[in-house]
C-alpha positions in Angstrom: 86.6 148.8 195.4 88.6 145.9 194.3 92.2 145.8 194.7 92.7 144.9 190.9 91.5 146.5 187.9 89.1 144.5 185.6 90.2 146.1 182.4 91.7 144.5 179.6 96.0 144.9 179.9 96.7 147.9 177.3 100.6 148.0 178.1 99.6 151.5 180.8 100.8 151.5 184.0 98.7 152.8 186.8 99.6 155.3 189.1 103.8 153.9 190.0 103.5 154.8 194.0 100.0 153.3 194.3 101.6 149.5 192.7 104.8 150.3 194.8 102.7 150.8 198.3 100.5 147.3 197.4 104.0 145.5 196.2 104.9 147.0 199.8 102.2 145.1 201.6 103.0 141.8 200.1 106.2 142.8 201.5 105.3 143.2 205.2 105.7 139.4 206.2 108.9 139.4 205.5 110.1 142.3 207.0 112.7 140.5 209.5 114.4 138.5 206.6 114.2 141.9 204.5 116.3 143.9 207.3 118.5 141.2 207.5 119.1 141.2 203.6 119.4 145.0 203.9 122.3 144.4 206.5 124.1 142.1 204.4 123.9 144.2 201.4 125.3 147.1 203.4 128.2 144.8 205.0 128.6 143.3 201.4 129.2 147.0 199.9 131.1 148.0 202.2 133.4 145.4 202.4 133.8 146.3 198.2 134.5 149.5 198.1 137.7 149.3 201.7 139.6 147.7 198.9 140.8 151.0 197.4 141.8 152.9 201.0 143.5 148.8 201.6 145.7 149.4 199.2 146.7 152.7 200.0 147.4 151.9 203.8 149.0 148.5 202.6 150.9 150.5 200.3 152.4 153.5 202.2 152.5 151.4 205.7 154.0 148.1 204.7 155.0 147.3 201.3 157.2 150.8 201.3 159.1 150.6 204.7 159.5 147.3 204.0 161.5 148.0 200.7 164.0 150.2 202.7 165.0 147.6 204.9 167.8 145.3 204.7 166.6 142.5 206.8 162.6 142.9 206.1 160.2 141.4 208.6 156.9 140.1 206.7 154.7 139.9 209.5 152.6 143.0 209.9 151.8 142.7 206.1 151.0 139.7 206.8 148.9 140.5 209.4 147.4 143.3 207.3 146.8 141.1 204.2 145.2 138.4 206.4 142.6 141.3 208.0 141.4 142.0 204.6 141.2 138.6 203.5 138.7 138.0 206.5 137.0 141.3 205.5 136.6 140.1 201.6 135.4 136.3 202.8 132.7 138.1 204.7 131.2 140.3 202.0 131.5 137.1 199.6 129.4 135.3 202.7 127.1 138.1 203.4 126.5 138.9 199.4 125.8 134.8 199.5 123.5 135.1 202.2 121.5 137.9 200.9 121.0 136.1 197.8 119.9 133.2 199.3 117.6 134.7 201.6 116.1 136.7 198.8 114.8 133.7 197.2 111.5 132.6 199.7 111.1 136.5 200.0 110.3 136.8 196.3 108.8 133.1 195.7 106.4 134.0 198.7 105.5 137.5 197.2 104.7 135.5 193.7 102.8 133.1 195.2 100.4 135.4 196.9 100.1 137.8 194.0 99.1 134.7 191.9 96.5 133.8 194.7 95.2 137.0 194.9 94.7 137.3 191.4 93.2 133.7 190.7 91.1 135.2 194.2 89.9 138.3 192.1 89.7 136.5 188.5 86.9 133.9 189.5 84.7 136.7 190.8 84.8 138.5 187.6 81.8 138.5 185.2 82.5 135.4 182.2 81.7 138.4 179.6 85.7 139.5 181.0 86.7 136.4 179.7 84.8 137.1 176.5 86.0 139.9 175.7 89.9 139.4 176.6 92.2 137.0 174.8 93.0 134.0 176.3 97.3 135.0 175.9 96.5 138.1 177.4 95.2 136.5 181.1 97.5 134.0 181.1 100.2 136.5 180.6 99.2 137.8 184.1 100.1 135.0 185.5 103.2 134.3 183.6 104.9 136.9 182.1 104.1 139.9 184.7 104.4 138.3 187.9 107.8 136.4 186.8 108.8 140.4 186.2 107.7 141.4 189.6 109.5 138.5 191.2 112.9 139.7 189.3 111.9 143.1 190.6 111.9 141.9 193.8 114.4 139.4 194.2 117.2 140.9 192.1 116.4 144.8 190.9 115.5 146.0 194.6 118.3 144.6 196.4 120.9 145.4 193.3 119.4 149.1 193.7 120.2 149.3 197.4 123.7 147.9 197.1 124.6 150.3 193.8 123.4 153.3 196.6 125.7 152.0 199.1 128.1 151.5 196.8 128.2 155.2 196.1 128.0 156.7 199.1 130.9 154.5 200.3 132.9 154.9 197.8 132.6 159.2 198.3 133.5 158.7 201.7 136.7 156.8 200.9 137.7 159.4 197.9 136.7 162.0 200.2 139.2 160.3 202.8 141.9 159.8 200.3 142.2 163.3 198.9 139.3 166.1 198.5 140.7 167.6 195.0 140.8 164.8 193.1 137.6 164.0 194.5 136.3 167.8 193.5 138.1 167.0 189.9 136.3 163.6 189.3 133.0 165.0 190.4 133.3 168.3 187.9 134.5 165.7 185.4 130.8 163.3 186.0 128.5 166.7 186.3 130.6 167.8 182.4 129.9 164.0 181.1 125.9 163.9 182.2 126.0 167.9 181.1 126.7 167.0 177.5 
């Protein structure tokens, strides 16, 4: 049985889980690279989330005590700021790295999909090309595959990053103040229900 449909594109998708499994098969050769990408995404999301807890520590443990001293020693404050600068720089480097690593993955997947489509189309009967507009067929090779490339290179990493960020922010909120976390959750629930 062929893995491509031979009917004309009608705008309706087949089973999304089947499409996702097929797309994941195209990503299989890039498993190691994708593992590095996901590690970079995790570090990048955590580095951006640390800023909330960093400000609390910076103000409570370093800046507030310095205001009470007549001859302040700024070495601890400078040390803490440098540590955070290193963490933020690491997060920025990880973001750049995962974006750079996803380019060959998305281009490789795009090429393999187009090669498979071309091989499949060579096996189709001539009546398929008589019954379907040339523009619709070309749209499969250009627009539809480019949409898949954008999904692989941008949407999947951003979705994973958003999940990691939400979890990290939630943990940071709980460690900062449980009553305020409950209040925020109640407000979010109220907005979703209205």
